[in-house]
TORKOL-4160 file (C-alpha; in steps of 0.2 Angstrom, whole numbers, padded with zeros to 4 digits, m for minus):
90
<pt num="1" X="m0217" Y="0062" Z="0147"/>
<pt num="2" X="m0217" Y="0047" Z="0157"/>
<pt num="3" X="m0207" Y="0041" Z="0172"/>
<pt num="4" X="m0197" Y="0030" Z="0162"/>
<pt num="5" X="m0193" Y="0044" Z="0150"/>
<pt num="6" X="m0188" Y="0056" Z="0163"/>
<pt num="7" X="m0177" Y="0042" Z="0170"/>
<pt num="8" X="m0167" Y="0040" Z="0153"/>
<pt num="9" X="m0166" Y="0059" Z="0153"/>
<pt num="10" X="m0158" Y="0059" Z="0170"/>
<pt num="11" X="m0147" Y="0046" Z="0164"/>
<pt num="12" X="m0142" Y="0054" Z="0149"/>
<pt num="13" X="m0138" Y="0070" Z="0157"/>
<pt num="14" X="m0129" Y="0065" Z="0172"/>
<pt num="15" X="m0121" Y="0049" Z="0166"/>
<pt num="16" X="m0128" Y="0039" Z="0180"/>
<pt num="17" X="m0136" Y="0021" Z="0176"/>
<pt num="18" X="m0155" Y="0020" Z="0172"/>
<pt num="19" X="m0156" Y="0011" Z="0190"/>
<pt num="20" X="m0146" Y="0024" Z="0199"/>
<pt num="21" X="m0156" Y="0038" Z="0190"/>
<pt num="22" X="m0172" Y="0028" Z="0195"/>
<pt num="23" X="m0168" Y="0029" Z="0213"/>
<pt num="24" X="m0162" Y="0047" Z="0213"/>
<pt num="25" X="m0179" Y="0052" Z="0205"/>
<pt num="26" X="m0189" Y="0040" Z="0219"/>
<pt num="27" X="m0179" Y="0049" Z="0232"/>
<pt num="28" X="m0183" Y="0066" Z="0225"/>
<pt num="29" X="m0202" Y="0061" Z="0224"/>
<pt num="30" X="m0201" Y="0055" Z="0242"/>
<pt num="31" X="m0194" Y="0070" Z="0248"/>
<pt num="32" X="m0207" Y="0081" Z="0241"/>
<pt num="33" X="m0221" Y="0071" Z="0248"/>
<pt num="34" X="m0212" Y="0071" Z="0264"/>
<pt num="35" X="m0210" Y="0089" Z="0263"/>
<pt num="36" X="m0228" Y="0092" Z="0259"/>
<pt num="37" X="m0234" Y="0081" Z="0275"/>
<pt num="38" X="m0223" Y="0089" Z="0286"/>
<pt num="39" X="m0222" Y="0109" Z="0281"/>
<pt num="40" X="m0236" Y="0109" Z="0268"/>
<pt num="41" X="m0225" Y="0117" Z="0255"/>
<pt num="42" X="m0210" Y="0113" Z="0245"/>
<pt num="43" X="m0202" Y="0127" Z="0235"/>
<pt num="44" X="m0189" Y="0125" Z="0220"/>
<pt num="45" X="m0183" Y="0143" Z="0216"/>
<pt num="46" X="m0186" Y="0146" Z="0198"/>
<pt num="47" X="m0195" Y="0131" Z="0195"/>
<pt num="48" X="m0210" Y="0132" Z="0205"/>
<pt num="49" X="m0219" Y="0128" Z="0222"/>
<pt num="50" X="m0229" Y="0113" Z="0227"/>
<pt num="51" X="m0242" Y="0117" Z="0241"/>
<pt num="52" X="m0254" Y="0105" Z="0251"/>
<pt num="53" X="m0272" Y="0115" Z="0253"/>
<pt num="54" X="m0286" Y="0109" Z="0262"/>
<pt num="55" X="m0302" Y="0107" Z="0252"/>
<pt num="56" X="m0318" Y="0110" Z="0261"/>
<pt num="57" X="m0332" Y="0097" Z="0261"/>
<pt num="58" X="m0347" Y="0101" Z="0249"/>
<pt num="59" X="m0361" Y="0093" Z="0241"/>
<pt num="60" X="m0361" Y="0088" Z="0223"/>
<pt num="61" X="m0373" Y="0079" Z="0211"/>
<pt num="62" X="m0370" Y="0061" Z="0204"/>
<pt num="63" X="m0372" Y="0065" Z="0185"/>
<pt num="64" X="m0379" Y="0047" Z="0180"/>
<pt num="65" X="m0393" Y="0048" Z="0194"/>
<pt num="66" X="m0393" Y="0066" Z="0197"/>
<pt num="67" X="m0394" Y="0061" Z="0215"/>
<pt num="68" X="m0386" Y="0073" Z="0229"/>
<pt num="69" X="m0370" Y="0067" Z="0236"/>
<pt num="70" X="m0358" Y="0071" Z="0249"/>
<pt num="71" X="m0339" Y="0075" Z="0245"/>
<pt num="72" X="m0330" Y="0075" Z="0261"/>
<pt num="73" X="m0315" Y="0087" Z="0264"/>
<pt num="74" X="m0298" Y="0081" Z="0259"/>
<pt num="75" X="m0280" Y="0089" Z="0256"/>
<pt num="76" X="m0275" Y="0092" Z="0239"/>
<pt num="77" X="m0258" Y="0096" Z="0230"/>
<pt num="78" X="m0257" Y="0112" Z="0220"/>
<pt num="79" X="m0242" Y="0118" Z="0210"/>
<pt num="80" X="m0237" Y="0136" Z="0206"/>
<pt num="81" X="m0224" Y="0137" Z="0191"/>
<pt num="82" X="m0209" Y="0149" Z="0195"/>
<pt num="83" X="m0203" Y="0163" Z="0183"/>
<pt num="84" X="m0189" Y="0153" Z="0175"/>
<pt num="85" X="m0201" Y="0139" Z="0170"/>
<pt num="86" X="m0214" Y="0151" Z="0163"/>
<pt num="87" X="m0199" Y="0159" Z="0153"/>
<pt num="88" X="m0193" Y="0144" Z="0147"/>
<pt num="89" X="m0210" Y="0139" Z="0140"/>
<pt num="90" X="m0212" Y="0154" Z="0130"/>
């Protein structure tokens, strides 16, 4: 499902215009991003939890040249699905 399709779904469920739905979705995504930056975790009870995790620096291999490369440390986002989301898919 693309962002456009999500906006259309929000508009049909809420009765908002597509423009207002787009702004609402952008606001939610910005809030999630800010929450991860500030607190490292954003939880939606029943839906799931987004968490920022530190990935350590490591060595890798370039598959084309077989040369060793250094992969720097970085922060990545993980998502753990909640029970209601899991149950709704089965």
